[in-house]
C-alpha positions as CSV (number, residue, x, y, z in Angstrom):
1,M,33.0,22.1,27.9
2,V,30.0,20.8,25.9
3,N,26.8,19.9,27.7
4,T,25.6,16.3,27.1
5,G,22.2,17.7,26.2
6,Q,23.7,19.8,23.4
7,K,25.6,16.7,22.1
8,M,22.3,14.7,22.0
9,T,20.5,17.6,20.2
10,G,23.2,17.8,17.6
11,L,23.2,14.0,17.1
12,M,19.4,13.9,16.7
13,A,19.5,16.7,14.1
14,R,22.1,14.7,12.1
15,V,20.0,11.6,12.4
16,R,16.9,13.5,11.1
17,T,18.9,14.9,8.2
18,Q,20.1,11.5,7.2
19,L,16.6,10.0,7.5
20,R,15.2,12.8,5.2
21,R,17.8,11.9,2.6
22,T,17.5,8.1,2.7
23,H,13.9,7.5,3.8
24,P,11.6,10.6,3.5
25,A,8.5,8.9,4.8
26,A,10.3,8.1,8.1
27,A,11.2,11.8,8.6
28,G,7.6,12.9,8.2
29,A,8.1,14.5,4.8
30,L,5.1,14.7,2.5
31,L,5.5,12.2,-0.4
32,S,3.9,12.7,-3.7
33,F,3.8,11.3,-7.2
34,D,1.7,12.8,-9.9
35,D,-1.7,13.5,-8.2
36,I,-1.1,11.1,-5.3
37,Q,-0.1,12.6,-2.0
38,L,0.9,10.7,1.2
39,D,1.0,12.4,4.6
40,P,3.2,10.1,6.8
41,E,2.4,12.0,10.0
42,R,-1.4,11.5,9.6
43,H,-1.2,8.2,7.6
44,R,-3.4,9.7,4.9
45,V,-3.5,9.1,1.2
46,S,-5.2,11.3,-1.3
47,R,-5.5,11.4,-5.0
48,A,-6.6,14.5,-7.0
49,G,-7.7,16.0,-3.6
50,N,-9.9,13.0,-2.7
51,E,-8.9,11.1,0.5
52,L,-8.5,7.4,-0.1
53,K,-9.2,4.5,2.3
54,V,-6.2,2.1,2.3
55,G,-5.2,-0.5,4.9
56,L,-2.0,-0.2,6.9
57,T,-0.2,-2.8,4.7
58,E,-1.2,-1.0,1.5
59,Y,-0.1,2.3,3.0
60,R,3.3,0.9,3.9
61,L,3.7,-0.4,0.4
62,L,2.7,2.9,-1.0
63,T,5.2,4.8,1.1
64,T,8.0,2.7,-0.4
65,L,7.3,3.3,-4.1
66,P,7.4,7.1,-4.3
67,E,10.8,7.3,-2.8
68,K,12.3,6.3,-6.1
69,P,9.7,6.6,-8.9
70,G,10.4,4.5,-11.9
71,R,12.6,2.1,-10.0
72,V,11.6,-1.5,-9.8
73,F,11.2,-2.8,-6.2
74,I,11.6,-6.5,-6.1
75,R,9.1,-8.4,-4.1
76,D,11.6,-9.5,-1.5
77,R,12.6,-5.9,-0.8
78,L,9.0,-4.9,-0.4
79,L,8.4,-7.9,1.9
80,D,11.4,-6.8,4.1
81,H,10.2,-3.2,4.2
82,V,6.5,-3.9,5.0
83,W,6.5,-7.1,7.0
84,G,10.1,-7.1,8.3
85,R,12.9,-9.7,7.8
86,D,11.8,-11.9,10.7
87,N,8.4,-12.8,9.2
88,F,8.0,-15.6,6.8
89,V,5.5,-14.4,4.3
90,D,5.1,-15.7,0.8
91,T,6.2,-13.3,-1.9
92,R,2.8,-13.6,-3.6
93,T,1.3,-11.8,-0.5
94,V,2.8,-8.6,-2.0
95,D,0.8,-9.2,-5.2
96,V,-2.5,-9.4,-3.2
97,H,-1.8,-6.1,-1.4
98,I,-0.7,-4.4,-4.7
99,V,-4.1,-5.4,-6.2
100,R,-5.9,-3.9,-3.2
101,L,-3.8,-0.8,-3.5
102,R,-4.5,-0.5,-7.2
103,I,-8.3,-0.8,-6.5
104,A,-8.1,2.0,-4.0
105,L,-6.0,4.3,-6.2
106,T,-8.3,3.9,-9.3
107,R,-11.7,3.8,-7.5
108,E,-12.3,7.5,-8.2
109,G,-10.9,7.2,-11.8
110,G,-7.5,8.1,-13.0
111,S,-4.8,6.0,-14.6
112,E,-3.0,3.1,-13.0
113,P,0.2,4.4,-11.4
114,I,1.7,1.1,-10.4
115,R,3.5,-0.9,-13.1
116,T,4.2,-4.6,-12.9
117,V,7.6,-5.7,-14.1
118,G,7.2,-9.4,-15.0
119,G,9.3,-11.7,-12.9
120,A,10.7,-8.9,-10.8
121,G,8.3,-6.7,-8.9
122,Y,6.6,-3.3,-9.1
123,A,7.4,0.3,-9.9
124,L,5.6,3.6,-9.6
125,G,5.4,5.2,-12.9
126,Y,3.6,5.3,-16.3
127,D,6.5,5.1,-18.7
128,A,7.9,2.1,-20.5
129,S,11.5,3.1,-20.2
130,P,14.1,0.4,-19.3
131,P,13.6,-0.6,-15.7
132,Q,16.1,0.5,-12.9
133,Y,16.2,-1.9,-10.0
134,A,16.3,-0.9,-6.4
């Protein structure tokens, strides 16, 4: 006979494993790209060892991009991830928060890590290789 508590523990372990695979930030895993590090448990962002001040919305945007570096995230997907499906927010709102995020990321110097893909959305990466859409 298997105890219900043991079943629940096993289920939670499987859920955490699946979260780590599909959405690392939700599982508390450290995210990084180049010299940018995100600590989801502390909600901290640092670049080249310097802690950056970013708002909650910009932080949520930034946790989405490193999951698939180089992939283009369309504005609608970013809206759904950051604001949720039930909120009616204009897609240009994403643009405003990306600008704020870019300012925060380049305030201490360094190159611009967020690429704009005209008519589509944004990607994290420096290269000009053909875009992959997520």
